[in-house]
PDB file with one MODEL, atoms N, CA, C and O in Angstrom:
MODEL        1
ATOM      1  N   MET A   1       0.846  -1.178   0.000  1.00  0.00           N
ATOM      2  CA  MET A   1       0.000   0.000   0.000  1.00  0.00           C
ATOM      3  C   MET A   1       0.895   1.246   0.000  1.00  0.00           C
ATOM      4  O   MET A   1       1.818   1.356   0.807  1.00  0.00           O
ATOM      5  N   ARG A   2       0.619   2.153  -0.887  1.00  0.00           N
ATOM      6  CA  ARG A   2       1.428   3.367  -1.009  1.00  0.00           C
ATOM      7  C   ARG A   2       0.693   4.536  -0.372  1.00  0.00           C
ATOM      8  O   ARG A   2      -0.475   4.783  -0.673  1.00  0.00           O
ATOM      9  N   LEU A   3       1.376   5.249   0.501  1.00  0.00           N
ATOM     10  CA  LEU A   3       0.789   6.417   1.142  1.00  0.00           C
ATOM     11  C   LEU A   3       0.874   7.614   0.203  1.00  0.00           C
ATOM     12  O   LEU A   3       1.783   7.713  -0.621  1.00  0.00           O
ATOM     13  N   VAL A   4      -0.065   8.497   0.342  1.00  0.00           N
ATOM     14  CA  VAL A   4      -0.073   9.710  -0.469  1.00  0.00           C
ATOM     15  C   VAL A   4       1.036  10.630   0.030  1.00  0.00           C
ATOM     16  O   VAL A   4       1.121  10.936   1.219  1.00  0.00           O
ATOM     17  N   GLN A   5       1.868  11.058  -0.886  1.00  0.00           N
ATOM     18  CA  GLN A   5       2.958  11.959  -0.518  1.00  0.00           C
ATOM     19  C   GLN A   5       2.481  13.393  -0.681  1.00  0.00           C
ATOM     20  O   GLN A   5       2.090  13.812  -1.770  1.00  0.00           O
ATOM     21  N   LYS A   6       2.519  14.131   0.411  1.00  0.00           N
ATOM     22  CA  LYS A   6       2.072  15.518   0.370  1.00  0.00           C
ATOM     23  C   LYS A   6       3.255  16.424   0.058  1.00  0.00           C
ATOM     24  O   LYS A   6       4.346  16.258   0.602  1.00  0.00           O
ATOM     25  N   ASN A   7       3.018  17.370  -0.818  1.00  0.00           N
ATOM     26  CA  ASN A   7       4.045  18.356  -1.144  1.00  0.00           C
ATOM     27  C   ASN A   7       3.885  19.568  -0.248  1.00  0.00           C
ATOM     28  O   ASN A   7       2.805  19.833   0.279  1.00  0.00           O
ATOM     29  N   SER A   8       4.966  20.289  -0.087  1.00  0.00           N
ATOM     30  CA  SER A   8       4.881  21.518   0.691  1.00  0.00           C
ATOM     31  C   SER A   8       4.142  22.569  -0.128  1.00  0.00           C
ATOM     32  O   SER A   8       3.931  22.400  -1.329  1.00  0.00           O
ATOM     33  N   GLU A   9       3.760  23.635   0.522  1.00  0.00           N
ATOM     34  CA  GLU A   9       3.015  24.707  -0.148  1.00  0.00           C
ATOM     35  C   GLU A   9       3.771  25.276  -1.347  1.00  0.00           C
ATOM     36  O   GLU A   9       3.174  25.415  -2.415  1.00  0.00           O
ATOM     37  N   PRO A  10       5.073  25.616  -1.220  1.00  0.00           N
ATOM     38  CA  PRO A  10       5.788  26.126  -2.402  1.00  0.00           C
ATOM     39  C   PRO A  10       5.861  25.112  -3.544  1.00  0.00           C
ATOM     40  O   PRO A  10       5.780  25.488  -4.714  1.00  0.00           O
ATOM     41  N   ASP A  11       6.013  23.827  -3.206  1.00  0.00           N
ATOM     42  CA  ASP A  11       6.062  22.806  -4.246  1.00  0.00           C
ATOM     43  C   ASP A  11       4.735  22.696  -4.991  1.00  0.00           C
ATOM     44  O   ASP A  11       4.705  22.538  -6.212  1.00  0.00           O
ATOM     45  N   ARG A  12       3.647  22.782  -4.245  1.00  0.00           N
ATOM     46  CA  ARG A  12       2.328  22.722  -4.885  1.00  0.00           C
ATOM     47  C   ARG A  12       2.097  23.941  -5.769  1.00  0.00           C
ATOM     48  O   ARG A  12       1.561  23.827  -6.872  1.00  0.00           O
ATOM     49  N   LEU A  13       2.510  25.123  -5.273  1.00  0.00           N
ATOM     50  CA  LEU A  13       2.354  26.340  -6.056  1.00  0.00           C
ATOM     51  C   LEU A  13       3.158  26.257  -7.347  1.00  0.00           C
ATOM     52  O   LEU A  13       2.667  26.606  -8.421  1.00  0.00           O
ATOM     53  N   LEU A  14       4.402  25.791  -7.229  1.00  0.00           N
ATOM     54  CA  LEU A  14       5.260  25.670  -8.403  1.00  0.00           C
ATOM     55  C   LEU A  14       4.711  24.635  -9.380  1.00  0.00           C
ATOM     56  O   LEU A  14       4.774  24.831 -10.594  1.00  0.00           O
ATOM     57  N   GLU A  15       4.180  23.547  -8.860  1.00  0.00           N
ATOM     58  CA  GLU A  15       3.603  22.525  -9.734  1.00  0.00           C
ATOM     59  C   GLU A  15       2.379  23.057 -10.465  1.00  0.00           C
ATOM     60  O   GLU A  15       2.200  22.793 -11.654  1.00  0.00           O
ATOM     61  N   THR A  16       1.541  23.803  -9.761  1.00  0.00           N
ATOM     62  CA  THR A  16       0.366  24.401 -10.386  1.00  0.00           C
ATOM     63  C   THR A  16       0.773  25.396 -11.458  1.00  0.00           C
ATOM     64  O   THR A  16       0.205  25.416 -12.551  1.00  0.00           O
ATOM     65  N   LEU A  17       1.762  26.223 -11.137  1.00  0.00           N
ATOM     66  CA  LEU A  17       2.263  27.197 -12.104  1.00  0.00           C
ATOM     67  C   LEU A  17       2.866  26.494 -13.308  1.00  0.00           C
ATOM     68  O   LEU A  17       2.636  26.900 -14.447  1.00  0.00           O
ATOM     69  N   SER A  18       3.635  25.446 -13.062  1.00  0.00           N
ATOM     70  CA  SER A  18       4.246  24.682 -14.150  1.00  0.00           C
ATOM     71  C   SER A  18       3.185  24.095 -15.071  1.00  0.00           C
ATOM     72  O   SER A  18       3.313  24.151 -16.294  1.00  0.00           O
ATOM     73  N   ASN A  19       2.149  23.538 -14.485  1.00  0.00           N
ATOM     74  CA  ASN A  19       1.078  22.955 -15.282  1.00  0.00           C
ATOM     75  C   ASN A  19       0.354  24.012 -16.102  1.00  0.00           C
ATOM     76  O   ASN A  19       0.025  23.784 -17.266  1.00  0.00           O
ATOM     77  N   SER A  20       0.107  25.165 -15.497  1.00  0.00           N
ATOM     78  CA  SER A  20      -0.592  26.241 -16.201  1.00  0.00           C
ATOM     79  C   SER A  20       0.238  26.771 -17.355  1.00  0.00           C
ATOM     80  O   SER A  20      -0.275  26.969 -18.456  1.00  0.00           O
ATOM     81  N   VAL A  21       1.511  26.998 -17.107  1.00  0.00           N
ATOM     82  CA  VAL A  21       2.392  27.521 -18.147  1.00  0.00           C
ATOM     83  C   VAL A  21       2.597  26.488 -19.241  1.00  0.00           C
ATOM     84  O   VAL A  21       2.674  26.836 -20.419  1.00  0.00           O
ATOM     85  N   ALA A  22       2.686  25.231 -18.864  1.00  0.00           N
ATOM     86  CA  ALA A  22       2.883  24.166 -19.853  1.00  0.00           C
ATOM     87  C   ALA A  22       1.720  24.101 -20.832  1.00  0.00           C
ATOM     88  O   ALA A  22       1.917  23.861 -22.023  1.00  0.00           O
ATOM     89  N   VAL A  23       0.526  24.312 -20.336  1.00  0.00           N
ATOM     90  CA  VAL A  23      -0.640  24.292 -21.208  1.00  0.00           C
ATOM     91  C   VAL A  23      -0.575  25.440 -22.205  1.00  0.00           C
ATOM     92  O   VAL A  23      -0.903  25.272 -23.380  1.00  0.00           O
ATOM     93  N   VAL A  24      -0.150  26.605 -21.731  1.00  0.00           N
ATOM     94  CA  VAL A  24      -0.107  27.784 -22.588  1.00  0.00           C
ATOM     95  C   VAL A  24       1.074  27.738 -23.555  1.00  0.00           C
ATOM     96  O   VAL A  24       0.917  28.033 -24.739  1.00  0.00           O
ATOM     97  N   SER A  25       2.248  27.372 -23.060  1.00  0.00           N
ATOM     98  CA  SER A  25       3.452  27.500 -23.874  1.00  0.00           C
ATOM     99  C   SER A  25       3.909  26.201 -24.530  1.00  0.00           C
ATOM    100  O   SER A  25       4.837  26.218 -25.338  1.00  0.00           O
ATOM    101  N   GLY A  26       3.302  25.119 -24.214  1.00  0.00           N
ATOM    102  CA  GLY A  26       3.717  23.862 -24.802  1.00  0.00           C
ATOM    103  C   GLY A  26       4.741  23.132 -23.960  1.00  0.00           C
ATOM    104  O   GLY A  26       5.205  22.063 -24.357  1.00  0.00           O
ATOM    105  N   GLY A  27       5.107  23.668 -22.819  1.00  0.00           N
ATOM    106  CA  GLY A  27       5.970  22.960 -21.889  1.00  0.00           C
ATOM    107  C   GLY A  27       7.244  23.709 -21.545  1.00  0.00           C
ATOM    108  O   GLY A  27       8.000  24.112 -22.429  1.00  0.00           O
ATOM    109  N   LEU A  28       7.467  23.887 -20.277  1.00  0.00           N
ATOM    110  CA  LEU A  28       8.708  24.461 -19.756  1.00  0.00           C
ATOM    111  C   LEU A  28       9.161  23.580 -18.609  1.00  0.00           C
ATOM    112  O   LEU A  28       8.343  22.981 -17.912  1.00  0.00           O
ATOM    113  N   ASN A  29      10.459  23.503 -18.420  1.00  0.00           N
ATOM    114  CA  ASN A  29      10.916  22.679 -17.306  1.00  0.00           C
ATOM    115  C   ASN A  29      10.933  23.486 -16.010  1.00  0.00           C
ATOM    116  O   ASN A  29      10.841  24.713 -16.025  1.00  0.00           O
ATOM    117  N   ARG A  30      11.050  22.792 -14.921  1.00  0.00           N
ATOM    118  CA  ARG A  30      10.946  23.396 -13.599  1.00  0.00           C
ATOM    119  C   ARG A  30      12.040  24.418 -13.337  1.00  0.00           C
ATOM    120  O   ARG A  30      11.766  25.463 -12.746  1.00  0.00           O
ATOM    121  N   SER A  31      13.263  24.151 -13.756  1.00  0.00           N
ATOM    122  CA  SER A  31      14.359  25.077 -13.481  1.00  0.00           C
ATOM    123  C   SER A  31      14.156  26.411 -14.197  1.00  0.00           C
ATOM    124  O   SER A  31      14.523  27.461 -13.670  1.00  0.00           O
ATOM    125  N   THR A  32      13.577  26.372 -15.387  1.00  0.00           N
ATOM    126  CA  THR A  32      13.299  27.609 -16.110  1.00  0.00           C
ATOM    127  C   THR A  32      12.278  28.452 -15.355  1.00  0.00           C
ATOM    128  O   THR A  32      12.415  29.672 -15.267  1.00  0.00           O
ATOM    129  N   LEU A  33      11.255  27.797 -14.812  1.00  0.00           N
ATOM    130  CA  LEU A  33      10.248  28.525 -14.051  1.00  0.00           C
ATOM    131  C   LEU A  33      10.829  29.098 -12.768  1.00  0.00           C
ATOM    132  O   LEU A  33      10.479  30.208 -12.367  1.00  0.00           O
ATOM    133  N   VAL A  34      11.711  28.352 -12.129  1.00  0.00           N
ATOM    134  CA  VAL A  34      12.341  28.846 -10.902  1.00  0.00           C
ATOM    135  C   VAL A  34      13.184  30.074 -11.221  1.00  0.00           C
ATOM    136  O   VAL A  34      13.130  31.070 -10.501  1.00  0.00           O
ATOM    137  N   LYS A  35      13.957  30.006 -12.290  1.00  0.00           N
ATOM    138  CA  LYS A  35      14.779  31.153 -12.680  1.00  0.00           C
ATOM    139  C   LYS A  35      13.915  32.365 -13.008  1.00  0.00           C
ATOM    140  O   LYS A  35      14.226  33.483 -12.595  1.00  0.00           O
ATOM    141  N   ALA A  36      12.843  32.148 -13.741  1.00  0.00           N
ATOM    142  CA  ALA A  36      11.942  33.249 -14.085  1.00  0.00           C
ATOM    143  C   ALA A  36      11.325  33.850 -12.827  1.00  0.00           C
ATOM    144  O   ALA A  36      11.174  35.068 -12.730  1.00  0.00           O
ATOM    145  N   GLY A  37      10.974  33.015 -11.879  1.00  0.00           N
ATOM    146  CA  GLY A  37      10.422  33.498 -10.615  1.00  0.00           C
ATOM    147  C   GLY A  37      11.422  34.306  -9.823  1.00  0.00           C
ATOM    148  O   GLY A  37      11.073  35.326  -9.229  1.00  0.00           O
ATOM    149  N   LEU A  38      12.668  33.856  -9.811  1.00  0.00           N
ATOM    150  CA  LEU A  38      13.705  34.594  -9.103  1.00  0.00           C
ATOM    151  C   LEU A  38      13.957  35.950  -9.744  1.00  0.00           C
ATOM    152  O   LEU A  38      14.145  36.944  -9.043  1.00  0.00           O
ATOM    153  N   VAL A  39      13.962  35.995 -11.060  1.00  0.00           N
ATOM    154  CA  VAL A  39      14.154  37.268 -11.762  1.00  0.00           C
ATOM    155  C   VAL A  39      12.990  38.210 -11.459  1.00  0.00           C
ATOM    156  O   VAL A  39      13.201  39.387 -11.163  1.00  0.00           O
ATOM    157  N   ALA A  40      11.780  37.700 -11.531  1.00  0.00           N
ATOM    158  CA  ALA A  40      10.603  38.527 -11.254  1.00  0.00           C
ATOM    159  C   ALA A  40      10.597  39.007  -9.805  1.00  0.00           C
ATOM    160  O   ALA A  40      10.264  40.160  -9.533  1.00  0.00           O
ATOM    161  N   GLY A  41      10.965  38.129  -8.881  1.00  0.00           N
ATOM    162  CA  GLY A  41      11.031  38.521  -7.473  1.00  0.00           C
ATOM    163  C   GLY A  41      12.104  39.559  -7.220  1.00  0.00           C
ATOM    164  O   GLY A  41      11.900  40.498  -6.451  1.00  0.00           O
ATOM    165  N   GLY A  42      13.254  39.392  -7.871  1.00  0.00           N
ATOM    166  CA  GLY A  42      14.324  40.377  -7.728  1.00  0.00           C
ATOM    167  C   GLY A  42      13.923  41.732  -8.272  1.00  0.00           C
ATOM    168  O   GLY A  42      14.231  42.763  -7.674  1.00  0.00           O
ATOM    169  N   LEU A  43      13.241  41.734  -9.397  1.00  0.00           N
ATOM    170  CA  LEU A  43      12.772  42.982  -9.987  1.00  0.00           C
ATOM    171  C   LEU A  43      11.753  43.665  -9.073  1.00  0.00           C
ATOM    172  O   LEU A  43      11.790  44.883  -8.900  1.00  0.00           O
ATOM    173  N   ALA A  44      10.863  42.896  -8.499  1.00  0.00           N
ATOM    174  CA  ALA A  44       9.878  43.455  -7.570  1.00  0.00           C
ATOM    175  C   ALA A  44      10.563  44.038  -6.336  1.00  0.00           C
ATOM    176  O   ALA A  44      10.162  45.094  -5.848  1.00  0.00           O
ATOM    177  N   ALA A  45      11.588  43.359  -5.832  1.00  0.00           N
ATOM    178  CA  ALA A  45      12.319  43.857  -4.662  1.00  0.00           C
ATOM    179  C   ALA A  45      13.059  45.156  -4.982  1.00  0.00           C
ATOM    180  O   ALA A  45      13.064  46.083  -4.172  1.00  0.00           O
ATOM    181  N   LEU A  46      13.678  45.226  -6.149  1.00  0.00           N
ATOM    182  CA  LEU A  46      14.368  46.452  -6.551  1.00  0.00           C
ATOM    183  C   LEU A  46      13.400  47.608  -6.709  1.00  0.00           C
ATOM    184  O   LEU A  46      13.706  48.734  -6.317  1.00  0.00           O
ATOM    185  N   THR A  47      12.249  47.344  -7.272  1.00  0.00           N
ATOM    186  CA  THR A  47      11.236  48.383  -7.448  1.00  0.00           C
ATOM    187  C   THR A  47      10.744  48.888  -6.096  1.00  0.00           C
ATOM    188  O   THR A  47      10.613  50.094  -5.889  1.00  0.00           O
ATOM    189  N   ALA A  48      10.472  47.968  -5.184  1.00  0.00           N
ATOM    190  CA  ALA A  48      10.008  48.358  -3.851  1.00  0.00           C
ATOM    191  C   ALA A  48      11.090  49.135  -3.109  1.00  0.00           C
ATOM    192  O   ALA A  48      10.789  50.113  -2.425  1.00  0.00           O
ATOM    193  N   GLY A  49      12.334  48.716  -3.236  1.00  0.00           N
ATOM    194  CA  GLY A  49      13.432  49.426  -2.590  1.00  0.00           C
ATOM    195  C   GLY A  49      13.598  50.823  -3.135  1.00  0.00           C
ATOM    196  O   GLY A  49      13.841  51.764  -2.379  1.00  0.00           O
ATOM    197  N   SER A  50      13.470  50.969  -4.437  1.00  0.00           N
ATOM    198  CA  SER A  50      13.578  52.280  -5.063  1.00  0.00           C
ATOM    199  C   SER A  50      12.457  53.201  -4.591  1.00  0.00           C
ATOM    200  O   SER A  50      12.692  54.378  -4.316  1.00  0.00           O
ATOM    201  N   ALA A  51      11.251  52.675  -4.500  1.00  0.00           N
ATOM    202  CA  ALA A  51      10.123  53.469  -4.017  1.00  0.00           C
ATOM    203  C   ALA A  51      10.335  53.893  -2.569  1.00  0.00           C
ATOM    204  O   ALA A  51       9.982  55.012  -2.197  1.00  0.00           O
ATOM    205  N   ALA A  52      10.899  53.024  -1.758  1.00  0.00           N
ATOM    206  CA  ALA A  52      11.156  53.357  -0.356  1.00  0.00           C
ATOM    207  C   ALA A  52      12.194  54.467  -0.237  1.00  0.00           C
ATOM    208  O   ALA A  52      12.032  55.391   0.560  1.00  0.00           O
ATOM    209  N   VAL A  53      13.258  54.375  -1.030  1.00  0.00           N
ATOM    210  CA  VAL A  53      14.294  55.403  -0.995  1.00  0.00           C
ATOM    211  C   VAL A  53      13.723  56.742  -1.448  1.00  0.00           C
ATOM    212  O   VAL A  53      14.013  57.775  -0.845  1.00  0.00           O
ATOM    213  N   SER A  54      12.921  56.733  -2.495  1.00  0.00           N
ATOM    214  CA  SER A  54      12.309  57.975  -2.981  1.00  0.00           C
ATOM    215  C   SER A  54      11.408  58.594  -1.916  1.00  0.00           C
ATOM    216  O   SER A  54      11.410  59.810  -1.721  1.00  0.00           O
ATOM    217  N   SER A  55      10.648  57.760  -1.239  1.00  0.00           N
ATOM    218  CA  SER A  55       9.761  58.241  -0.186  1.00  0.00           C
ATOM    219  C   SER A  55      10.548  58.884   0.949  1.00  0.00           C
ATOM    220  O   SER A  55      10.167  59.942   1.451  1.00  0.00           O
ATOM    221  N   ILE A  56      11.636  58.252   1.351  1.00  0.00           N
ATOM    222  CA  ILE A  56      12.476  58.799   2.425  1.00  0.00           C
ATOM    223  C   ILE A  56      13.083  60.128   2.004  1.00  0.00           C
ATOM    224  O   ILE A  56      13.130  61.069   2.797  1.00  0.00           O
ATOM    225  N   ARG A  57      13.547  60.214   0.764  1.00  0.00           N
ATOM    226  CA  ARG A  57      14.127  61.472   0.270  1.00  0.00           C
ATOM    227  C   ARG A  57      13.096  62.589   0.264  1.00  0.00           C
ATOM    228  O   ARG A  57      13.396  63.715   0.660  1.00  0.00           O
ATOM    229  N   ARG A  58      11.874  62.283  -0.186  1.00  0.00           N
ATOM    230  CA  ARG A  58      10.825  63.317  -0.196  1.00  0.00           C
ATOM    231  C   ARG A  58      10.520  63.799   1.212  1.00  0.00           C
ATOM    232  O   ARG A  58      10.329  64.996   1.429  1.00  0.00           O
ATOM    233  N   ARG A  59      10.473  62.890   2.163  1.00  0.00           N
ATOM    234  CA  ARG A  59      10.212  63.283   3.555  1.00  0.00           C
ATOM    235  C   ARG A  59      11.333  64.152   4.097  1.00  0.00           C
ATOM    236  O   ARG A  59      11.079  65.134   4.794  1.00  0.00           O
ATOM    237  N   MET A  60      12.570  63.796   3.782  1.00  0.00           N
ATOM    238  CA  MET A  60      13.697  64.582   4.259  1.00  0.00           C
ATOM    239  C   MET A  60      13.694  65.979   3.636  1.00  0.00           C
ATOM    240  O   MET A  60      13.985  66.962   4.318  1.00  0.00           O
ATOM    241  N   GLU A  61      13.368  66.070   2.347  1.00  0.00           N
ATOM    242  CA  GLU A  61      13.317  67.375   1.682  1.00  0.00           C
ATOM    243  C   GLU A  61      12.189  68.231   2.242  1.00  0.00           C
ATOM    244  O   GLU A  61      12.335  69.448   2.361  1.00  0.00           O
ATOM    245  N   ALA A  62      11.057  67.603   2.589  1.00  0.00           N
ATOM    246  CA  ALA A  62       9.926  68.354   3.148  1.00  0.00           C
ATOM    247  C   ALA A  62      10.276  68.882   4.527  1.00  0.00           C
ATOM    248  O   ALA A  62       9.834  69.970   4.895  1.00  0.00           O
ATOM    249  N   ASN A  63      11.056  68.144   5.296  1.00  0.00           N
ATOM    250  CA  ASN A  63      11.448  68.593   6.641  1.00  0.00           C
ATOM    251  C   ASN A  63      12.498  69.688   6.592  1.00  0.00           C
ATOM    252  O   ASN A  63      12.587  70.483   7.527  1.00  0.00           O
ATOM    253  N   ASP A  64      13.294  69.757   5.535  1.00  0.00           N
ATOM    254  CA  ASP A  64      14.340  70.760   5.411  1.00  0.00           C
ATOM    255  C   ASP A  64      13.760  72.127   5.088  1.00  0.00           C
ATOM    256  O   ASP A  64      14.381  73.145   5.396  1.00  0.00           O
ATOM    257  N   SER A  65      12.598  72.172   4.482  1.00  0.00           N
ATOM    258  CA  SER A  65      12.011  73.459   4.051  1.00  0.00           C
ATOM    259  C   SER A  65      11.380  74.211   5.178  1.00  0.00           C
ATOM    260  O   SER A  65      10.849  75.302   4.971  1.00  0.00           O
TER     261      SER A  65
ENDMDL
END
């Protein structure tokens, strides 16, 4: 008798994403999706960091006046 193997939440999310993308694009491997996710996450982090720095600068300029 084989027990059902449960995947962790990130594994299930990645599997769902892989299946969805495979249907649309004709198939991508897991490492490509991981790399694309890392690039997208890095871009989002850079954007958020840039917005935070801009916000801090505006506050500092408003206090100087």
